[in-house]
N, C-alpha and C positions, 0 to 999 in steps of 0.2 A: 522609375526605379528598376535597375537590373535585377535579373534572377538571383545573382549572388548577394547583392545588397538586400534583397527582400529576405533571403534565407538568414542573413545575419540579423536583420531586424526581428525575425521570428525568434531566433535563439535569445536575443537581448530581452525581448518582452517576456518570454517564458522564464528566463532566469530571474527577472524582476518579480513576476507573479509568484514563483516558487521560493522566494527569499534566498536566492543564491548570489544576488548582487546587492542585496540589502539585508537587514537583520530583523528577526522577530524574537523578542526575549522570553516570551511566555510559551511553554510547552503545550498547554491545553489549547491556548488561542491558535497556535501554529497547526495543531492537529485539526481544529475546527475549520480553519481556512482551507487546509489541503484535503479536507473530507477524510481524515485518517492517515496514519503513517504506517507504511508497510512493515510488517515485522515477522516475516517467515523465520528469520533469525532475530531474537528479541534485541540483540545489541544494536541492530540497525536503527531502532528508534532513537537510541542515544546518539549514534553516529549522525543520523539525519538531523536531529535537533541541535546538536553542538555545531555542526557545519553552518547552520542557519542562525546561530547566536542565542538559542533558547537555553534557559536554565533547566538543568535536569535533576535538581533536588527534589526528592520524593517521586521520581519518575515512575517507579514500579506500581504505584497506586494512583497516580494522576490520570492515567488513561485506562480504558477498558479494552482488553485484547479479546477479539472475537473474529468470526469469519464474515467478511463483507463481500463486495463485488469480486468477480473472477475467482471466487472460491478460495481466496487467500486470506491470511491473517493480517489484521490491522489493529493498531492502537488508536482508539477514537475517544472523543469526549462523550461521556456517559449520556448526557442529555440529547446528543445527536443520534443515538442509536435507533430509536423508533423510526426516524425518517430514513436513515441509511439502510436499515434492514428491510424497509418496505419494498425495496427494489427486487428482492429475491426471496421474500418470506414464504412464497407459495411453491418454491422449488425444493420439495422435501425428499424426492429421490427414491429412498430405500423401499417404499411400498410397491414400487413397480416390479422389483425382483423378488421380494419376500412376502408380498401380500400386505395390504394396508392394515388389516386387523391385527396381524401378528406383530407388525412394527409398532402400531399404536399401543398395543398391550405391553410390549417391552418398554417403550418410551414411558408410559405411565408408571411402570415398576421402577424405572431409573429415577424418576421424579420423586416417587415415594421414599426410595432409599436415600436420596439426597436430603429430603426433609428430615431423615433420621441421622444425618451427618456423614454420609459416605460421598466422597468427592473425587476419587481418583479412578482412572481406568483399571489400574492394577488391582485395586480392591474389588471393583465390580466383576473383574474376571474371576477372582477367587470365589466371590459370593455366588455367582451364577454358573460356575463350572459344571455342577452336577444337574442343572435344571434345563440346559439348552444344548442343542446340537452344536458341536465345536465350530462348524463352518458358519452357522447363523450367528453365533456369538462373536466370532472374529469379525464378521461384517458389521455387526451392530457397534462394536467397540473399536473399530478401525479409526486411526487418527486421520485418515484421508477423506472420510465421508460417512462416518458412522452416526450413531444416535446423538452424539453431542454436537455434531455439525447441524443436524436436523433441529435440535432444541435451540441451538444458538441462533439459527435463521429465524426462529419464532420469537426470539427475544427472551427466552426462558432461562438460559444459562450463558455464562461467559467464563473465561479463565479467571482463576482467583486473583492473580495480579499479572503484570506484564512478563515476569520471568518464571511463573509457575506453570506446571503441567496439569495441576488439579483445577477443579471447577467449583464455582459457586452458583447458587440460584440468583437470578436477577429478574427485574420486571421492567422490560423495555419493549414490550410487545408492540409491533406496528399498529397504529390505529387508523392509518390511511392506506389507500391502495397504491400500487405502482404508478398507475396513471395520474394519481393526485399529486404525488411527490416529484415525479419526473420533470415537469417544467421547471420548477424551482432548482432542482439539483443540476439540470442541464445548464441553466444560466450560471450557477455557481461554478460549474466546470469551465466554461468559457471565460469567465471573469478571471479566474486564477490561473488556469492551464493554458489559456489562449495566447497566441493564435492557434487554433486547432480546428479540425474538420469534424463533421458528424461521424465519420468513420473512426476518428480518434476517440470521440466521446463514447461510441458504442463499445469499443475495445476496453476503455477505462471502466465502464460500468458492467462489463461482462455480459453483454447482450448477444444472443444468437440472431441470426439474419432476420427472422420475422419480427423480433422486437426492435432490432436496429432500424427497420423501415419506419417505425412509429416516430422516430426522432424528426423525420422530414416534416411532420405535421405540426410540430410545436413551434409557435410564434417566437421569433428571436428579435423582435423589434427593440431598439435601444442599444443593441450591440453593433460594433463596427464590423465590416466585412471586406475582404479582398479575395481575388481569385488568382491562384497559382497552379499551373499545370492542370487546368481544368477542374480544380477542386476549390470549393469555397472555404475560407478560413474565417472564424468568428473570434472576436476578442473584445475586451473592454478598452475604450479609447484613452488609456492613460498614456500621457506623453513624456512624463518625467522619469523614464527608466534610466538606470545607470548603464555604463558601458559594460561589455562582457568582460568579466574578470580574467586576468592573464592566466591565473591558476586557480582551480576550484576543485575541492575534493567532493565526490559524490558517494552517498552511501550505497550499500548493496540494495538492489531494487529501488534506487532513487527515483522519485517521481519524474525527474527530467528524462529518465531512461524508460520507465515502465508505464507512463500515462499516455503514450502515443503509439499509434499503429505503425508509423513510419519513423524509424530512428536514424535514418541515413545521415542527417545533418549533424547529429551528435556523435554517432558511433560509426566510424569508418568500417567498411565491409571487411577489410583485411584483418581487423581486430575482433570481429564479432565472436568467433569461437573461443577466444581467450577471455572474453568478458561474460558471455552467456554460455554456461556449460550445457552439455547434452541433457542433464537432469532438469534444466530449466532455471538453475540457480544463476542469479545475476550478481557478480562480484562487486565490491567497492572499487570505484575507479577514480582516476585523476583526469580532469579536463583541462586542456591547455587552449586558451583562446576559444572556449566553448566546444571543443572536440575532444573526445576520449583519446588519451595518449599513454595511459599506464594504469597500473593497479596499486592499491594500497590495502593494508590490513594491520591488525594487532595480533600477533601470535606469540604465546608465551610471555605476555606482558611486554613485548618488544615491538616497536614500530617497523613495518615492512613497506618499502616503496620500490616499485619496479616500473620503469618506463619502457615502452615498446621500441622507441628510438631515442638516440642521445638528445638530451635537452640542455639548454643553457644553464650554467651553474646556479644562477639566481632562481630558476624554476625548480631545480632539484632541491635546493636548500629550502625554498618556500614550502614545497610538498612535505619534505621531511619534518620541518618545524611544525607544520599543521598537524600531521599525523601524531607527532610526539605530544602536542597539546591535547589532542583528543585522548591519547593513551593516559595521560596524567589526570584528566577530568574524569574519565571512566573509572580508573583505578580508585579515585577518591570516593566514588559511589559504592565501592566494595561489592562488585558483582558476586 
């Protein structure tokens, strides 16, 4: 098989595993198989689910929004969280800069207040304004890495629902170590996201170099493997994959884009800056024959489609119709 044929086979198998060339009707089941749906913008969960054929009735409470691997927000099946959180539950961060005792005391005070019915950062800022140094308080209540991220990594809090900025107490504390859950999760990754490399898996799970090296020691017997450009690719040997769709919508931070270290086969280099902004935001895209060829979104309740190069009319119509279908389905859920 030539290099180009092998690259096409990789895309075909990935699109099959990620439900882009077939359908998955159940939102929770989809999130379970994909090990969470990225939701830096919460609408992306709906976008990703609708593109894959899932029903989004009751979506705000069907999944639990919290911080998973790579320090990003995901919507995940609640009963999966003890396993998924075990990968990074020991990375609590704040104590290195502000002292472990001070951070733990603040964390305990937050938990106590939550037990009394306080759930929002804004309310915590008001309550603690006179009790803590402003710089310390800003760090503890920062949305980028504050005490709620720390508590979420321990499985003690999560967002109240998929669209809320407030929190609830939960009880999904990891009961296993990273080394205990990693072999199973690594196999799940290659089964769904494969063909992929160990480097891809390390990036997906958000591992630093030292932890990434541990992946080499995990047995992967039973998975299929081939070598391309001196890299080993692992996957589940499913042969009944569908053809690459002529036109496919991808959500912002779609797994097809965000789950691999090397995106060259799906995202042409000349379009990268138009798709992935300097802030790190990955926009919703349109793939033509498996390669990104444009952008789409819903703005002011109107569908927006923009191709980077002129496309055949049937492709343009298919993209516009698909975006409008999503617009109507999302509007019906009354965001």
